[in-house]
N, C-alpha and C positions, 0 to 999 in steps of 0.2 A: 845540219842546221835544224833548229827546233821549229816544229809546226804547231800552231795553236789548234786546240780541240775544235773551236768553232769553224776553222777553215776545213778541217778534216770532215766534219759532219755535213758540210755543205759542198763537198767536192768529191763525189763518188768516182770520178774519173781517175783518181789516184789509187784506187783499189789495186793491190798487188804490188804497189811500190813500198820500199822501205822507208819508214819515217821515224823521226825522234820527237817524242812529246815529253813535256815536263809538267808536273803538277803536284797536288797534295792528295793523299789517299783518303777516300771516303769510306770504302768498305773493302774487307778482305774475306774471301771464302776459300777455306782450305779444303780441297777435294781429295787429299792424299796423293794422288798421282799428278795433280796439277792444282793451281790456285787461280781463282778469279779476283782480279784487283780492279777496282773502279777508282779513277783519278779525275780531278777536276782542276783546271788552271784558271778559272775565273772568266774566261772569254765568253762562256755561254752557260746556261743553266744546266745543260746535260753533261753527265759524266761520260768518260770513255772506258770501255772495258779492256783490260789487259789479261791475256791468258799466259800464265807463267808455268811452263811445263817442268816437271821434276827431272826430266832428262838433262836439263841444263846443269853444268857443273857447279854453278853458284846457288842452286836452289836451296839446298839444306842450310847453307850459311846465311843467305839473305832473308828467306821467308820469315823467320822469327823477328827480324828487325822491321818488317813491313807491316806497320800498324796504322790505325786511323790517325790521320794528322801528319804522318811522315811525308817528306818531300822527295820525289823521285824524278829521274829521267829514264825513259824507256825507249829502246830502239828495236824495231822489228817490222816485218811486212804487215801492211793494212789488208785485212781480209773481210769478206762478208760474214756476218755472224749467223750461225744456225739457231741461236737463241731467239725467243720471241720479244725480249725487252730492249734489244738494240739491233741496229742494222749493220754496224761495223765494229770490229775489234782488232787489236793488235796482237800478233803472236810474238811474244817477247823473245828477242835473241840476246839482249843484254839489259840489265837494270843497274842503275847507279843510284845509291841512296845519298841525297845531299844532306838531309837533316833527319835523324831519327826522332821519334815522338813517344814520350812515355804513355803507355796504354792506361796506366793507373791514374795519372794526373791530368790527362788531356780532358777538358771539360765538354768538348763538343763530340759527344758519342751519339748513338742512334736516337735516343729519346729527344723529344722536342722540349725546348726551353722557352720560358716566357721572355717576351721582349724586355721586360724590366730587368731580368737577370742578365740578358745579353748586353745591356748597356753597361753593366759593371765589368765586362770583359771586352771593351771596345777594341783592344788589340787583336782579338780573335774573331769577333762577330762578322767581319767581312767574309769569312769562309762559309758562313751559313747560306742556305739557298735563298732565304728572304733578303738578307742584306746584300748579297751579291747581285740579286735582281734589282734591288733598289739603286745600287750604285751604277749598274749599267744603264738603267733608265735615266738616272740623273745625268750621266755622261752624255746620253743622246739628246736630252733636253738642253743641256749646255750648248752643244754643237748646233742644234736647231735654233737656238736663240741668236747666235752670231749669224747663222745662214739667213734667217729671216731679215734681220736688219741690214746685213750687207747687201742682200739682193735688192733692198729698197733704197740703197745709196746712203744709208746712215754711216756716220764715222764713230768708231769705238773710242771712247775717251776714259782715261783713268782719273777719277776724282779722289781728293784726299781722304785718308782714313782718319787723320788727326785734323781737327777743325776748331775754330774759335766761335762758330755760330751754331745755333740750334734751328735746324730747318723746320721742325715741327712745332717749336714754341712750347713744348710740354715739359722741358727740363729734365727728363729721365735719361741722363747721359752719364757715361763713365768719364771720370776726370782723369787727365793725363798730367802728371806733375813729377818733378824731381825734388820737390821740397820735402822737408821732414814731416812725415804723416802724423807725428805726435805733437807738432808745434800748434799752440793754441791760435795765434793769429798769423796767418800766412800772408806774406807780401808777394803777390803773384807777378809784380813787376820784376822780381828777382828770379822768377822761375825760368825754366829753360827757354820757353817761347816768349817771355816777357809779359805774358797775359794768361788768363785762364784758358786752358785748352781741354778738348774732350774727344773721345772716339765718336765718329760721326754716326748719326742715325739715318742719314740720307745723303746721297751725292747730288741731289736735285738742284740746289741753288748754284753750285759750281757748274753743273751741267747746263744750266741756263746761260751762264757766261759764255760757254763755248758754242751753244746753239745760236747765240746772237752774233756769231761771226761765221760759223760753218753751216748754219741752217738746220740740218738734222743730225742728231748725235744720240748715242746711248751709252750708258754705263752698265757695268755688271761686276759688282764687287761686294766685299763684306761690310755689313753695318751692325750697329750695336745699340741695345737699349737696356738701361739699368732699371727695368720694370720688375718688380718682385712678383712675377706671375708664374704659377705652376700649372697652367692649363695645358691641354694637349695641342694648342695652337700657337704657343709663344716660345721663343728662344731668346737668349740674351745676345747671341752672335748668330747672324744669319746673312743670307746673300740677297741682294736686291738688283733687279733689272729696271733701269729708269731711262727711257727715251725722252728726249726733249726736241720739239719741232718748232722752228721759227716759221712765221707767216701761217699759223695754223690755229684753228678755233676748236671748240668743243666737239662738234661733229667729226672733225678730222681726227681728233684724239680718240674718240670712241671707235671709229672705223679701224684705226691702227691697232688698238687694244684687242678688239674682237678678232681681227685677222691674225694677229700674233698668237692668241690663245688657240685658235683653230689650227694654225700651222703646226704648233707644238704637238697637239693631240694627234693630228694626222701623221706627223713624223714618227711619234712613238708607236702608233699602230702599224706603221710600215716597217720600222727598223727594230722594234723590240717586242714583236708579237708573242714570241715564246715566253718571255718574262711576263708579259700582261696576261697571258693564259694562265700562268702559274698564279698571279695575284687573283685572277678571276676564280680559280679553284679553291685557293686556301685563304684568301683575305676578304674579298668582296665578290659574292656571287652576282653575275651580271655586269661586271666591270666593263668588259669589252663592248657590250651592247650600249652601255651608258656613254662610253667615250665616242662610239660611232655616232650616236644621236647628237652629241655636242658638235662633232665635226660637220654634220650634215644639215643642222638646223640653224636658222637665224636666231639671234638672241632677242629676248623680249626687252622692250624699252618702256620704262616707267619713270614718272617723276617721283621724287621723295614724297610729295604731298599725296599723290595717288597711292603710293605704297602704304602710307599711314592709314588711309581710308580702308585698304584691304586688310590690314592687320587688326584694325578696330572691329572689323566684321568677321574676323577669323573664327571658325567653330572650334576653338581650343583656348585653353588658359595659358598664358605666358607667365614665366617666372618674373620678368621685368615688365612693368606696365608700359603701355604705348601712348604717346601723345605727340602732337606736332611739336617739333623742337628737340625731341629726345634723340640721343645718339643710339642708332639701332644696335642691338645685341646680336650675337651669333644666332640665337634661337629665332629672332625675327627674320634675319637674312636667309637662314636655311629654310624657313617656312615658305618664303617667297619663291626661292629657287626650286625647292624639292616638291613642295605640296601644291602651291597655287599655280606656278607657271610650268613646273616640271621640266625646266631647262634653265640655262644661265640667263640672268637678268642684268640689265644696265640701268642703274638708278641715277637720275640726274637732279640738279637744282636742289641742293641741300640747304638748310638753314645756315646762314653765315656764322652764327655763334658757335657752331659745333665743328667748323672746318678751319684750316690753317689760314694764316694772314695773307699768303700769296695767291689765294684763289680769287679770280675776277668777280667783282660784285655784279649781280644782275640788276636790271632796271627797276625791279620791284622793291629794291631797298632791303629785302629780307633774305634773299637767297643768293647763292654763288654758283658759278658755272662749273660745278664739280660733277664727277661721275665715279661710281663704284661698280665693279662687275662682281655679282654674286653667283656662286656656282653650288650645285648640290654637294652635300657632305662637308663643305668647307665654310661656306658663307663668303665673306669678302675675299676675293683673291687679287684684285686690281683696284687701285685707287688713283684717280687722276683729276685733272682740271685744266681749264684755260687759265693761264697765269695773268695776274693783274699787271697790265703794262702802263697804266696811267699813274704818273708820279704823285699827283695830289691825293688820289684815292689810296695809294699804297701807304703814303706817309700817315694818313689818318688811321689806317688799319693797324700799322705797327704801333702807334700810340695807344690805340684802344685796347690792344692786347698786352700792354705793359711791357713791351719789348724796347730795348734801347736803340734809338735811331743810329747812334754811332757804330753799333755793332754790324749794321747793314748798309754802311755808307756806299760800299761798292755795288751792292744790290740795287740801291736807289739810283746810283749814277747810270746804270744800264738803262733806266727810264729816261735819262736826260739826253744820252747820246745815241740817237738813232733807235729809239724804242720801237718794237714791232709786236704785234699780236703773236703769242706763242702758247703751246700747250704741251702737256706731257702726262706720264703716268708712272706709277711704281708697281712692280709685282714682286712679292716675296717668293723667292725661287723655291724655298722649301714647301710652301703652300701649293705651288704648282706640281711638285713631285708627289705630295700627298694626294692631291686631286687625281693624278694620272695613275697612280699605283693602288689607290684604295686604301692605303695604310691609315691607321687611326691616330697615331701620335707623331707629332712633328719631330720628336727626339729620335725617331727611327728612320728618318729620311736624310739625315746629315751624318757623315762619318763620325764626327766627335762633337756631340751636342753640349752646348753651354747653357746652363740654366741655373737658377739659384741653388747654391750649395754644391755644384758640380763643375769642376774644371781640372779633373785629374789627368786626362790624357792630352 
């Protein structure tokens, strides 16, 4: 039975036992009378060394076929290694080659490749140290997400990918249709769904429906935005985590969001430390210390108005000018988190005109009960609010934003039939992975990035 390399390296009590490991060759060193083969199976950052002795009958036949990238299964006793670079190694008794690999054509040789190049070979890049570490951290954060909300009694809900409503009111949505794309005048009443349909930008509105029956729910699924953006922070297809809480106000929303973010950071530090050390060494020096600081420190709370005052007095020139009522740019958010507060910041009470229609209006008539969490290196990582539960106020906001009331009839009826105060937030999962790994580009923290001009894999 196959044993994973991660389990071998963390279980020295099996030294002396015969084990079978499988993986892909990283390096081969031919020493004439024997060969050192390093393989990796993706379960951990570390490779496992195989000692292949020339006394084995298959040595002369197999060694020329064992090249970087080839896939093998190796059986032999696990022994302590006399070498300084590893504690354990396997003395091969038998080697089976599952798939040979052309040494001339295989692109992942010893030299380091740019992340831009690796995106062009997405079918092979998970075999690199960086991408393997990213995917293991991503997996851990996915599990931590479910663990956090399940421990708090939230119910996991799957919301639609295809929708007829625009949760953000921005209109940057991918249309789903079976009509002739070349037709000049399309009659959407004859389309598959009988009306215009789109790929969702958020599961929030549907999440609110379920929260108004089951109290606390969360969604975790793919979302899509047809925004022609080529920045290092945007994707056309990405994953969102969106909890909704009935009988909750903005302070409850902020507490949940801060606790969730800290839970994920602590979970990664505890369960992915080897990978985080790798990122600390090769991607962002000081990463582990930064994450530990986030886990141990309370977040700073500022109102949007106070943040504007701080930005106006900042000892630096911003590319985008700052004034009350402006939508904060990444440079503003990062200044607040990285330079002014030096820790995550929760901004509240944004101007109503720059926020979505569903956010609850404050009594000042100018702001809404919204909150964003800003973190170093990323800027905004979480956006949330208390939702507008008052029917009359919500109807006026929908009209003011030029949305069609009939498109939200069911959303309005929630305010007629047992309306409750409720709140929630959304977190872009890839931004969380960026934050915790220190990676610079969001296209490198998702296995198959979708962005303008790219949908090959």
